[in-house]
C-alpha positions in Angstrom: 26.2 3.1 -16.5 28.3 0.0 -15.1 30.0 1.6 -11.9 26.5 2.6 -10.7 25.1 -0.9 -11.3 28.4 -2.7 -9.8 27.9 0.4 -6.4 23.8 -0.5 -6.4 24.5 -4.6 -7.1 27.2 -4.2 -3.5 25.2 -2.1 -1.2 21.4 -3.9 -2.3 22.0 -7.5 -2.8 25.0 -8.3 -0.7 27.5 -9.9 -2.9 27.6 -13.1 -4.2 26.9 -15.6 -1.3 23.7 -13.9 -1.6 22.8 -14.3 -5.3 24.0 -17.9 -5.2 20.6 -17.6 -1.9 19.2 -16.2 -4.6 19.5 -18.6 -7.9 18.4 -21.6 -5.3 15.4 -20.3 -4.3 14.6 -19.7 -8.1 15.4 -23.7 -9.2 13.0 -24.5 -6.0 10.6 -21.9 -7.4 10.3 -23.2 -10.6 9.9 -26.2 -9.3 6.5 -25.2 -7.9 5.8 -23.9 -11.2 7.3 -20.2 -10.7 9.2 -19.9 -13.6 11.1 -16.6 -14.5 10.6 -15.4 -17.6 14.1 -15.3 -18.9 12.3 -14.7 -22.3 10.6 -11.6 -21.0 12.0 -8.6 -23.0 10.5 -5.2 -21.6 12.3 -3.7 -18.2 10.5 -3.1 -15.3 8.6 -0.2 -15.3 9.2 2.6 -12.7 8.3 5.9 -12.6 7.8 9.5 -10.0 5.2 11.9 -10.3 4.4 15.0 -8.5 1.1 16.1 -8.1 -1.1 19.7 -7.6 -4.3 17.7 -8.4 -5.7 15.3 -5.8 -7.8 13.6 -9.0 -4.9 12.9 -10.7 -3.2 11.7 -7.8 -5.9 9.3 -6.9 -5.8 8.1 -10.7 -2.2 7.7 -10.4 -2.7 5.4 -7.1 -5.7 3.4 -8.8 -3.0 0.3 -9.5 -2.2 0.5 -5.9 -5.7 -0.1 -5.2 -7.0 3.4 -4.5 -10.8 3.4 -5.3 -11.5 7.0 -3.2 -9.4 9.8 -2.4 -11.7 12.4 0.2 -8.9 15.9 0.2 -9.9 17.1 4.1 -7.2 19.2 4.7 -7.0 22.9 3.3 -4.2 24.7 1.1 -2.3 23.8 -1.8 -2.5 20.1 -2.6 0.2 18.9 -3.1 1.9 14.7 -3.2 5.0 12.8 -4.7 4.1 9.6 -5.7 7.1 6.8 -6.8 6.3 3.1 -8.2 8.9 0.5 -8.9 7.4 -2.6 -11.0 9.4 -5.4 -11.0 8.5 -8.7 -12.1 6.7 -9.9 -9.1 6.7 -7.1 -6.8 5.5 -3.6 -7.3 6.5 -0.9 -4.4 4.9 2.6 -4.0 6.1 5.7 -1.8 4.1 8.2 -1.2 5.2 11.9 0.2 1.9 14.0 1.3 1.2 17.4 2.0 -2.5 17.7 3.0 -5.0 15.7 5.0 -7.0 13.4 3.6 -8.8 9.7 3.2 -8.5 7.0 1.0 -10.1 3.9 0.7 -8.0 1.2 -0.9 -8.8 -2.5 -2.2 -6.4 -4.8 -2.0 -6.5 -6.4 -5.1 -8.4 -9.9 -5.3 -5.1 -11.9 -6.0 -3.1 -9.5 -4.3 -1.5 -9.0 -0.5 -1.0 -5.7 0.2 2.2 -4.9 3.0 2.0 -1.1 4.4 5.7 -0.1 5.8 7.1 3.2 7.8 9.5 5.0 5.7 11.6 8.1 6.7 10.4 10.3 9.5 6.8 12.0 9.0 3.5 10.7 10.1 1.9 7.4 8.6 -1.2 6.9 7.5 -3.9 5.3 10.3 -4.9 2.1 7.9 -8.5 1.0 9.0 -7.7 2.7 12.2 -4.7 1.6 13.5 -1.9 4.1 14.3 0.8 1.9 13.1 4.2 2.7 15.8 8.0 2.0 14.7 8.9 -1.5 13.8 5.9 -2.4 12.8 4.3 -3.2 9.2 0.8 -4.0 8.7 -0.8 -6.8 5.7 -4.1 -7.0 4.2 -5.5 -9.5 2.3 -6.7 -10.1 -1.5 -10.3 -8.3 -1.0 -10.0 -6.2 1.6 -11.4 -2.8 2.0 -9.4 -0.4 4.4 -9.7 3.7 4.9 -6.8 5.2 5.4 -6.4 8.3 6.3 -3.5 10.8 7.4 -4.3 13.8 9.1 -1.3 16.1 8.0 1.5 16.1 6.2 2.9 12.2 5.9 5.1 10.0 4.4 4.6 5.8 3.7 5.6 3.1 1.9 3.6 -0.4 0.4 4.6 -3.5 -1.5 2.1 -5.5 -3.3 3.3 -9.5 -3.9 0.8 -11.6 -6.0 -0.9 -13.9 -2.9 0.3 -17.2 -4.2 4.0 -16.0 -4.9 4.1 -14.9 -1.4 2.6 -17.6 -0.3 5.6 -20.2 -2.2 7.8 -18.6 -1.2 7.1 -18.9 3.1 7.1 -22.6 1.7 10.8 -22.4 0.6 12.0 -20.2 3.4 10.4 -21.5 6.3 9.0 -25.2 5.3 6.0 -23.9 5.8 2.7 -22.2 3.7 2.5 -18.1 4.9 -0.9 -17.6 6.4 -1.9 -13.8 6.8 -4.8 -13.0 7.9 -7.3 -10.4 6.6 -5.6 -7.7 8.4 -3.2 -7.9 10.4 -0.5 -5.8 12.2 3.2 -6.6 12.6 6.1 -6.3 14.9 8.6 -8.1 12.7 12.5 -9.0 14.1 14.1 -6.1 13.8 17.1 -7.3 11.2 14.4 -8.3 8.8 12.4 -5.0 8.8 15.1 -2.8 8.5 16.4 -4.9 5.7 12.7 -4.3 3.8 13.1 -0.8 5.0 16.4 0.2 3.1 15.9 -2.2 0.2 12.2 -0.7 -0.5 14.2 3.1 0.1 17.4 1.5 -2.2 14.5 1.0 -5.2 12.8 4.1 -4.2 15.6 6.5 -4.6 16.9 5.2 -7.7 13.6 5.6 -9.3 13.1 9.2 -7.8 17.1 9.8 -9.1 16.2 9.0 -12.1 18.9 6.3 -12.8 18.7 3.5 -15.0 20.2 0.3 -12.8 16.4 -1.4 -12.3 16.7 -1.3 -16.1 18.9 -3.9 -16.0 17.2 -7.4 -15.5 19.9 -8.9 -13.6 19.7 -6.2 -11.3 16.1 -5.7 -10.7 15.7 -10.1 -10.2 18.1 -9.8 -8.1 16.2 -7.0 -5.7 13.2 -8.3 -5.9 14.7 -11.9 -4.7 16.0 -10.1 -1.6 13.0 -7.9 -1.3 10.7 -11.1 -1.2 13.0 -13.3 1.4 12.4 -9.9 4.3 9.3 -9.9 3.3 8.4 -13.0 4.2 11.1 -12.7 7.4 8.7 -9.9 8.1 5.3 -11.7 8.1 6.7 -15.6 8.4 9.0 -15.0 11.7 7.0 -11.5 13.3 4.8 -11.2 15.9 1.3 -10.5 15.6 -1.0 -7.8 17.4 -3.7 -8.7 18.2 -6.1 -6.1 16.2 -10.1 -5.8 19.0 -12.7 -7.2 16.8 -14.9 -4.0 17.5 -12.0 -2.4 14.9 -12.1 -4.7 12.1 -16.1 -4.3 13.0 -15.7 -0.5 12.3 -13.6 -1.4 9.7 -16.0 -3.3 8.2 -18.6 -0.2 8.7 -16.8 2.3 7.5 -16.0 0.5 3.9 -20.2 -0.5 3.5 -20.8 3.3 4.3 -18.0 5.0 1.7 -19.6 2.2 -1.0 -23.2 3.0 0.1 -22.5 6.7 -0.7 -20.9 6.1 -4.3 -24.3 5.0 -5.0 -26.6 7.5 -3.8 -26.8 10.7 -4.8 -25.3 12.9 -1.6 -28.2 16.0 -1.5 -30.8 14.9 1.1 -29.5 12.1 2.3 -30.3 11.2 5.8 -28.4 9.7 8.7 -31.8 7.2 9.0 -31.2 6.6 5.6 -27.6 5.3 5.7 -28.4 3.6 9.0 -31.3 1.5 7.2 -28.9 0.4 4.1 -26.2 -0.6 6.6 -28.5 -2.4 9.0 -26.4 -0.5 12.0 -27.8 2.2 14.6 -26.5 5.4 14.7 -24.0 4.7 18.2 -22.4 2.5 15.6 -22.1 4.4 13.0 -21.0 7.4 14.4 -18.4 5.4 16.3 -17.1 3.3 13.4 -16.6 6.7 11.2 -15.4 8.4 13.8 -12.5 5.5 14.2 -11.5 4.9 11.0 -12.5 8.1 9.4 -11.6 10.5 11.9 -15.1 12.3 12.0 -18.6 11.9 11.8 -20.7 10.7 9.3 -22.2 13.9 8.5 -18.8 15.9 8.6 -17.7 13.3 5.9 -20.6 14.1 4.1 -20.2 17.7 3.6 -16.6 17.1 2.7 -17.5 14.7 0.2 -20.4 17.3 -1.2 -18.0 19.8 -1.4 -15.4 17.8 -3.5 -17.8 16.8 -5.8 -18.9 20.3 -6.1 -15.4 21.4 -7.1 -14.5 19.1 -9.3 -18.1 19.4 -11.5 -17.0 23.1 -11.7 -13.7 22.5 -13.1 -15.1 20.1 -15.4 -17.5 22.6 -16.6 -14.5 24.9 -17.2 -13.0 22.7 -19.2 -15.6 21.8 -21.7 
């Protein structure tokens, strides 16, 4: 569809001047060891799916680092997920109807960036309620609770940490240094560009357009995305995250990991406290902030979900 490709390039790659800039960046990155896979024959991968079962949704989110998903809302589960795979960047957009609590583990060599898209509520990531005009970043290996309190829409971008650092050096003359978890207020123009490019890629996939099947177009889009991402993180102002929030996030992550390793029936708070080496008030405060409920309520929800999954599996046998 040549006409569609020309339209996409006009809207998202901003013409020949931007393409010349992209080629310049490619050259600098190549000198630093990030060479483009010009001989690759495969097309960028992308998919959009609708889900009616939480387990299927969680399985699809595995590539995004989701290690557990607990639905806490009542009613029929419905979710839509769009995933775009470029050469180095991975984009996701989710649209969910029911409240839930997920735990996300940023892959060992990846930076995870969460950004608001659309006009719906966004998840609360690690106890941080992201506001309009903000983005969140999480470093390699960070384990983050991400909860929703109802219908929501969210977007993420994953980038290899070294690739992002290299681009930071190229664009800003200095390495991009990120905290393990950070809250940012980027320059408005940079965030607007990042959201626009993310939305454009997601919409093309949702419309089942074959524009991103063209390797040159996909590469140009990726370079514009990484440029906007570096602008957001490298030139944005960091918003201080309270130390208590960081501590509570760590407690909640260890609490969830402990539950994965212990049988839920008969599990007592005293046993959990001992396993985590925390006080009862600290555990309660951490769960309230990070999970939106106390530890016992979380265990009850998890037990009910486990029973439903077990019953469904038995029916399939």
